N, C-alpha and C positions, 0 to 999 in steps of 0.2 A: 504494500500500500504506500502510495507516495505521500509526502508530507502535506501537499496541497489538499489532497482528498481527506486526509486525517483532520486537517484544520477546518474543513467544511462540515464536520460532524458537530452539530450544535448540542450543547448541554441544555437540559431543562433546568428551571430554577431549582435550587436545592431546598426541597421540602418533601414531605410525605405525599406521594401521588395518590395513594388510596390506602384504605384499611381493609385487611382481609382477616376475618375472625379475630378482630381486635389487635392484629399485628401490623406494624408499619411496612408499607411497600414503597420503595424508592425506585424511580426509573431515571436512568442517566440521560437519555436523549430521546428525541422524536425519531420514529422510523422513517428516515429520509433516504434518498437515493444512495448515498455513500454507506450508511449503516446497513441498508438492505444488501448492497453488493458484498460488504464485509461478512455479514452473517451467512448469506447464501454461499459465498465462496468457501467459508469454513465448514459449513454444515453439509453441503451437497457436492462440492467440487474438490474435495481432498486438499484444500489449501490450508494445511495445518498451521503454517507460519502466521496466518491471520489471527490466531488465538491471542497472540501477544498484543495486537492492536486493540482488539475488543476488551481484553483485560486492562490494558492501559487506560482506555476510555472510561471504563467502569471505575478503576482505581482513582483516576483524577477527579471524578465526580465524588467518590466516596470520601476523599480527603476533606471535603467540606461538611461532612456529617459530624455532628457534635460527639455522639457516643459511638465511636467507630473501632474501639479496641477490644481485644480479648474474645473475638468471635472465632469459632471453628467454621471454616468455609465448606459448605455442602452444595455441590452442583446438582442440578436436577438430573436424576439418572434416566437413561433410556433403556428400553426393553432389550434383553440380550440378543435377540434375533436382529434387531435394527442395528445394534452396535457391531454385530458380526458383519452385516452388509456394508456398513460404513467403514469398518475397521477401527473405529474409535468413537468415543462420546465427545462431541465438540465442546460441551460445557465442562468436562473434566480438564480438557486442555486449557480452556479459559481460566478455570479455577486454579490450576497449577501456576499459570503466569500471574494471576492476581495475588496468590500467596507469596510468590517471589517478590513482587513489588511491595506488598503490605507487611510481610513478615508474619502473616497469619498462618494458622495450622489448617491443612487440607484434610478433609474427612470424606472419602469417597465410598466407604464401606458401611456407613451408618444406616443408610436407607437404600432400598433397591426398588426398581419397577417390576411388578409381578404380573402386570396385565399388558398385553400387546394392544395399545390404544391406536386409534386412527390419528392421522395428522390433524392438528387442531385448527389450522388456518381457515378452513372452509366451514367450520361449525359455528352455530349460534351459541349464546351463553348457556342455555339449558342443555343443548347437545354436548357442549364441552364438559359440563358438570357430570352428565351421565356417562360420557366417554371415559372420564378420569376416576369415576367412583371405584374405590377399592384398588386403584392402580399401584399403590406404594405400600411397602412393608418395612418397618424398622428391622434391621438385620441383627443388631447387637442388643441383648437384654442387659448386659452388665457394663454400663457406661456411667461415667460421672455426670452429674448435672452440668450442663454447659450452655453457653450462649451460641446460638447458631445463626449464621447468615446464609440463607438459601440464595443461590444465584442462578439466573436463567437469562436467555438471550432476549426474549420478547414477553411482555406482559400485556395481554389484551383485556381479558375479563378477570384475571386473577385466579382462574380455576385450578391451574397447576399448583400454585402456591397454596391455595386453600386445601387441596387434597393432601399435600405434604404436611401442612400444619396440623390437620386433623390426626394424621398418623403419628406425628411426633408427640402431640398432646396425649394420645392414648398411652404413651410410654413415659409420661411424666416430664417431657421436655417442653417447656413453655416460654423460655426466653428466646424468642425467634424474631428475626428481622429478615426482610426479603429485598433483594436488589436485582433489577432487570436492566440489561443494557439499554433497552428501548421499549417504547410504547407507541402505538399508532395514533395516540391522542395527544394533542398539545394542551395538557391540563393546566 
């Protein structure tokens, strides 16, 4: 990604963009042409090097958040079949780069996706919720209480975050914040 394209990715104002199950959701930028190219290249075109730029964008935004320390970074997991097709989980790559920049701890084995869900982008809110119902499962029963920052590429309705939050709360993890690289809404 060239520096000109990176510079054209606009940050949203630093504030909570939405609340999902009483948890704050921050979105770093609006889903514009450059962020779209960046995410699609990383997600669908095997351009793994783009993970750094998406992580950097998210990290630069995150630096303006008041309470930003001591989080374990948990990327949204993908279903094993999809990961096998892509050969990687793009959000794991972003999370790794985010942790390098922030000094945070990465935790990719705390929760897994146990349901092969449809891609969300064509679904309405109610369809997204039904699609994701029961999609995640906390993998470790013996963990210490922790602060979690769930990270994802796009937050449209918040359904993915909502389903993950529900699963974490079933296991006693309630100190949760969410960060998406982008949202299609200029909120």
